[in-house]
DRENDO-1510 file (C-alpha; in Angstrom, 1 decimal, always signed):
<recs>
REC; n; res; u; v; w
REC; 1; MET; -10.3; +45.3; -13.5 .
REC; 2; LEU; -7.6; +43.7; -11.4 .
REC; 3; THR; -4.9; +45.7; -10.0 .
REC; 4; ALA; -1.2; +45.0; -10.7 .
REC; 5; SER; -0.7; +43.7; -7.2 .
REC; 6; GLN; -3.9; +41.4; -7.5 .
REC; 7; LYS; -2.8; +40.1; -10.9 .
REC; 8; LYS; +0.7; +39.2; -9.3 .
REC; 9; LYS; -1.0; +37.4; -6.4 .
REC; 10; PHE; -3.5; +35.4; -8.5 .
REC; 11; MET; -0.8; +34.5; -11.0 .
REC; 12; ALA; +1.7; +33.5; -8.1 .
REC; 13; PHE; -1.2; +31.0; -7.1 .
REC; 14; PHE; -1.7; +29.9; -10.7 .
REC; 15; ASN; +1.9; +29.0; -11.0 .
REC; 16; GLN; +1.8; +27.1; -7.8 .
REC; 17; LEU; -1.0; +25.0; -9.0 .
REC; 18; ASP; +0.8; +24.6; -12.6 .
REC; 19; THR; +3.2; +22.0; -11.2 .
REC; 20; ASP; +4.5; +20.8; -14.6 .
REC; 21; LYS; +4.9; +24.6; -15.7 .
REC; 22; SER; +3.0; +24.0; -18.8 .
REC; 23; GLY; +1.3; +27.3; -18.6 .
REC; 24; THR; -2.1; +25.6; -17.9 .
REC; 25; ILE; -3.7; +24.0; -14.9 .
REC; 26; GLU; -5.0; +20.3; -15.7 .
REC; 27; PHE; -6.0; +17.6; -13.3 .
REC; 28; ARG; -2.4; +16.2; -13.8 .
REC; 29; ASP; -1.2; +19.1; -11.7 .
REC; 30; PHE; -3.5; +18.1; -9.0 .
REC; 31; ALA; -2.5; +14.5; -9.2 .
REC; 32; VAL; +1.1; +15.5; -9.1 .
REC; 33; GLN; +0.5; +17.4; -5.9 .
REC; 34; ALA; -1.3; +14.5; -4.3 .
REC; 35; PHE; +1.4; +12.0; -5.4 .
REC; 36; ASN; +4.1; +14.0; -3.7 .
REC; 37; LYS; +2.3; +14.0; -0.6 .
REC; 38; LYS; +1.6; +10.3; -0.8 .
REC; 39; MET; +5.1; +9.8; -1.2 .
REC; 40; GLN; +6.3; +12.1; +1.5 .
REC; 41; LYS; +3.7; +10.4; +3.9 .
REC; 42; GLY; +4.7; +6.8; +2.8 .
REC; 43; TRP; +1.1; +6.1; +2.0 .
REC; 44; SER; +0.4; +2.9; -0.1 .
REC; 45; ASP; -1.8; +2.9; -3.1 .
REC; 46; ASP; -4.7; +1.4; -1.3 .
REC; 47; SER; -4.4; +3.4; +2.1 .
REC; 48; ALA; -7.5; +5.3; +3.1 .
REC; 49; GLU; -5.4; +8.4; +3.3 .
REC; 50; TRP; -4.3; +8.4; -0.3 .
REC; 51; LYS; -7.8; +7.6; -1.6 .
REC; 52; LYS; -9.4; +10.5; +0.4 .
REC; 53; LEU; -6.6; +12.8; -0.9 .
REC; 54; ILE; -7.0; +11.7; -4.6 .
REC; 55; GLU; -10.7; +12.0; -4.2 .
REC; 56; SER; -10.5; +15.5; -2.8 .
REC; 57; LYS; -8.1; +16.7; -5.5 .
REC; 58; GLN; -10.3; +15.2; -8.3 .
REC; 59; LYS; -13.3; +17.2; -6.6 .
REC; 60; ALA; -11.4; +20.4; -6.4 .
REC; 61; TRP; -10.3; +20.0; -10.2 .
REC; 62; ASN; -13.8; +19.3; -11.3 .
REC; 63; GLY; -15.0; +22.5; -9.4 .
REC; 64; ILE; -12.3; +24.6; -10.9 .
REC; 65; GLN; -12.7; +23.2; -14.3 .
REC; 66; LYS; -16.3; +23.6; -14.5 .
REC; 67; ILE; -16.2; +27.3; -13.5 .
REC; 68; VAL; -12.9; +28.4; -14.8 .
REC; 69; ASP; -12.3; +26.4; -18.1 .
REC; 70; LEU; -14.2; +28.7; -20.4 .
REC; 71; ASN; -13.4; +26.9; -23.5 .
REC; 72; ASN; -13.9; +23.6; -22.0 .
REC; 73; ASP; -10.6; +22.0; -23.4 .
REC; 74; GLY; -9.7; +20.3; -20.1 .
REC; 75; ARG; -7.2; +22.8; -19.1 .
REC; 76; VAL; -7.3; +26.3; -17.4 .
REC; 77; SER; -5.2; +28.9; -19.1 .
REC; 78; ALA; -3.7; +31.9; -17.3 .
REC; 79; GLU; -6.1; +34.2; -19.3 .
REC; 80; GLU; -9.0; +32.0; -18.0 .
REC; 81; TRP; -7.6; +32.0; -14.5 .
REC; 82; LEU; -7.6; +35.8; -14.5 .
REC; 83; VAL; -10.8; +36.2; -16.0 .
REC; 84; PHE; -12.2; +34.0; -13.2 .
REC; 85; CYS; -10.4; +36.0; -10.6 .
REC; 86; GLU; -11.5; +39.3; -11.9 .
REC; 87; LYS; -15.1; +38.2; -11.8 .
REC; 88; ALA; -14.8; +37.0; -8.2 .
REC; 89; MET; -13.2; +40.4; -7.2 .
REC; 90; ALA; -16.3; +42.1; -9.1 .
REC; 91; ARG; -18.6; +40.2; -7.1 .
REC; 92; SER; -17.2; +41.1; -3.8 .
REC; 93; LYS; -19.2; +43.8; -2.2 .
REC; 94; SER; -16.2; +45.3; -0.3 .
REC; 95; GLY; -13.8; +45.3; -3.0 .
REC; 96; GLU; -11.5; +42.9; -1.1 .
REC; 97; THR; -10.5; +39.5; -2.3 .
REC; 98; PRO; -13.3; +37.2; -1.3 .
REC; 99; GLU; -12.7; +35.2; +1.8 .
REC; 100; TRP; -13.2; +31.7; -0.1 .
REC; 101; LEU; -10.6; +33.0; -2.7 .
REC; 102; THR; -8.2; +34.4; -0.1 .
REC; 103; ARG; -8.1; +30.7; +1.6 .
REC; 104; LEU; -7.2; +29.2; -1.7 .
REC; 105; LEU; -4.3; +31.7; -1.8 .
</recs>
């Protein structure tokens, strides 16, 4: 079971990923993050940097969706996110947040 502190930290990250504040994480949220960076950097639609970034966001989303989207509706709810985080914590031998999950946070 997640502690209140862990739940707060994991939900803060969930809320960062949920760029449109819909209460779910979808590919659209990753695309918005990518688009904002593209605009900030001044990249064109056909620039190598933009193509690499949007491809990496798609891969990240595909990985998250495959593991975390329990009902396969194309969205990750806060409940699904916390189930995922709780399972990740349970698999941790030390009881600490796994390093790979810490890097995401």
